[in-house]
C-alpha angles and dihedrals in degrees: 000000000000090000092055092047091053091073097060136073120284091243094053092045091051091050092051094047092048092051090047093049091049090053091050092050091050092049097046095108097033108048130055125214094270090053091051090051089054090048090050090049090053092050092049091050089049092052092045098049105031095030111196100323119164129224125232087270091059093247118133110260093226091053091050090050092050091050092048090050090051091052091048090053104034104033103028101030100234122156143227096299093055092045091056091048093050090051095047097044097093091039096057096044095046102039137050090256106132129215088243090058090049090051092053092051102036108017138254097289092059090044093053093051092045090052089055093047092051091050090052090050091050088052092054091046088062088057091233120175110247089239096051123115091250089063086080086087090066091049094049086052088052088054092054097049126352090204086080089066093043092053089048089051088052090048093048090049092053090046095052090047088061097036091123087076093062130078120260095258093054091044091059094044095049093042092051092049093050092046094050102040119007103042091054090046091052089050093051091050090053094250092138097160092053092044092052094047091048092051093049093048092046089054090047090062102032101039103023099161095054091043091054091044094054092041089052092047091049090051092048092051096040097102095048090045093052091048091052093047091052091049090050096045102044099073092044091049092050091051095046092051088062089061090057090235121157105228147146119216124189144149119249121199112223120245122271090242094053091048090051090050090053091050090053097041095047093035092229138129123254092263091057096056101102100187102059089143142024131214114233124198113194117191125206095212133144110263094248091055101036098095093048090048091050090055090049089056090048090053091053093048092047091050092053099041133026109254125217104232093203091059096053114121119186111193092153096078094042113016122209118267091257091057099262113155124180144122115238128189135163117219137182105252133186116317088024094281121150112238128188116224122196118196122192144135126259089256092050091048093054091049089048093051100037103028131226093331087076090046092065091049089062090046086067094246112130136194127002092333091070090043091054089055089052094047091051088063094063103041097081099094092061099049088112113072091199092066110122128213099254091049091050097048092046093045093043092053091051092070100040105099106002123127118241139237126208120216135172135233119226087264092055099255113151118235124191118213135165117268109272094034115151136214088265091056089052091050092053090045088060095047136325092239090053089051094050092052097040114131099168140302147243107244114189087345093306125113113242136171127252088260094062111124113228124231132203112286097017117150108218128198111183118220117209136186127198095227095053117115131186115262132206094243090060087080087070091054102051122072105178120093091228093056093045091050094049092042094050090051092050091050090048090052091051092047091049092053091049090048093052090049090052092049092051091048093050094045090051094050094044090050089058088055091046093246121138118219110223129179090246093053090046090054092050091051093048089054094044095050090044101239122159094223143007090249091056089050094053092042092058089052090052091047090048092240090123120054113230090209089061088052091052092051091050093050092051092048091047092052091051091052091049090052092051092046092054090061097045127098109282098194092113093057093097092057101093137135089252092060097039116112119191114234114253117264130203117250094239127180121258112275117245094247095054104107094178134054108203125195093347098285111027117107134169091028125150107262137158132194111249115246094211093071104009101218119208131194110293098027118124103255147174134196126243121196107228126214090254090059098251124113125249117205114219134182115249089241094047111145088240097045096098093051093047093049093048101038102032107022090144089064095053117104131178120257136173139172117259134200118349129331114276126192129355130295125207112236134168136206132196116223125193121186149129114310100257123134089215091067093062090049091051092049090050090051091054092049101044106027107023100037095019093222125160113243121216099183145340121200124181131189123183130200135165095351095313130096128208117199136182118208121192116195139165115244134175097222145349093267090065090047091050089049090051092050091048094050094046090051088058092057110110111254096022110126102182141000125192138167117252116225102208119047120192 
């Protein structure tokens, strides 16, 4: 490796060596000498095959790979196999190194994971939306080995940490993808630290102004917050020391993203969010005593400060499905402020921060064997190879943040289901065949229907009948991803059988009329009778919804038209889209009245400003090709931007304002302040006399000494709007001013 590094610049060599040494330090207690030799071999192969290529960010590929491998080891808890795969990823996709060659050098496990990673890369190369049908390949890879997804999470985390090195368009695309898919995945896998960092960084690039605002506010209030935390902690610390407990107690400021969520959910300003931080008590107790010690700490906290019983969360007695264990309470601290306190052991804290990978470490299972036990816990959703991408993403999202209910089988076995789960969900949780034949249940010795919603502590005895069959409306009854997956497959099986029956019936009848059924003719009939698919066409024949006589008449008419077409003049046959060449156009300058430049060189195109975010001149914007063919202009921080970038990336085009602002744009602001009629008068003065803006409407609603008003005005650009917001904020009695996205 030293020989290869001798041929590059001092700066690059230093960067590679530092990344390599960091990886070795992180792996000191995990890898043995033979493992390190394999890691070194992978790095040498990477340098030999991929050379010193650079990524779009400008970073050396080998440095990026080393950093991803360090995250996989240090922050996720993966082992030697995953490290080698992370290091070889760029090598295999950029060079002619085959998976077979990788298998010979590093073994079949590494080869299988590398095969999955390469397939995922190929999927991204095709610029496929993450909700497209082709995304099934990624999910089938997930089914083979979940480490593929974990390595991708590590890679996405490293990428978003260096997102400043990418251009603005790529920043938005990568941030949207991480927000939609990988942050929720990290949460579900118990990787809370990674999930929180991803969410904060996504917000940094998709909602920069709000991110900077909250970060600034947190910095401004840091000293007062630290003083309050010390005042809260000191009496608890003094009391706990008398119990001879080994503990660490500290205050932890909540993430910017979670604070922003609270502001939106509670519809309050930053100053009105009371729980900006939480107190965490971490006990260094033996595993057999840790729960008892946690309750001792709770007793001390509850004696010192009044707890809120409705905010008590006990995940010690029954941990979450991803392994999370902790005791949460909210108490009334000094100055009558509510403070959240989290109590857990050192072991529980590591599981909470690093997910289930840490859980197996404490089980006493080391290396890849323990990892295999962990991976087996999260394969269930992809048991069915027919599962498509949209089904998976929808079903996966259903279970991300829901609370859980615990119910019992007749034998007393405990089953965990999401809150809102029905009898039918419980039946499918037992077995797919039980679910398909479910006709109802006896819950706590009372007969109930399949729609009955289960509650904590219910004892459920499923009733089945042999003539029961799954129905389409059952999809509206079940809420768990497992039940939806199994049910969709059962419905597909039924539809396929009906479709085959319809095909056989049609072939038999057409044969009697001496007509052959070809694939081409089938396609023509599907289009003529306006069916979405061939299967739907044949199903309707089997269910006698489509008359076979009508089909016969259409075929005969179609054959007559074909015959007539064969004898018609064919001079127009060469006139096709394939042969069409657009006439050359001059590369003219933008006309003075073009206020927008769309996709670098398109002018005078039909565009409209989107109503969901109401862009005005000067806003950062992008174009979205609508179904009707026109273009809608959206702000980069539009509420729907993430969904458009992830689902319909192929319809996104660049757009920017050109020249000077022309015309007026309707904008609206929301004003909250003390209920004083003079405030409205002062705001009107600023709008009409000081800024000379035209007002469309002002509406005011007052309640409990506060007023909330909406002001709609016409402005030339966003600078004028920002000036208006700034001046209204300075009016005495005004508490908050914010821009409204959608304007009626």
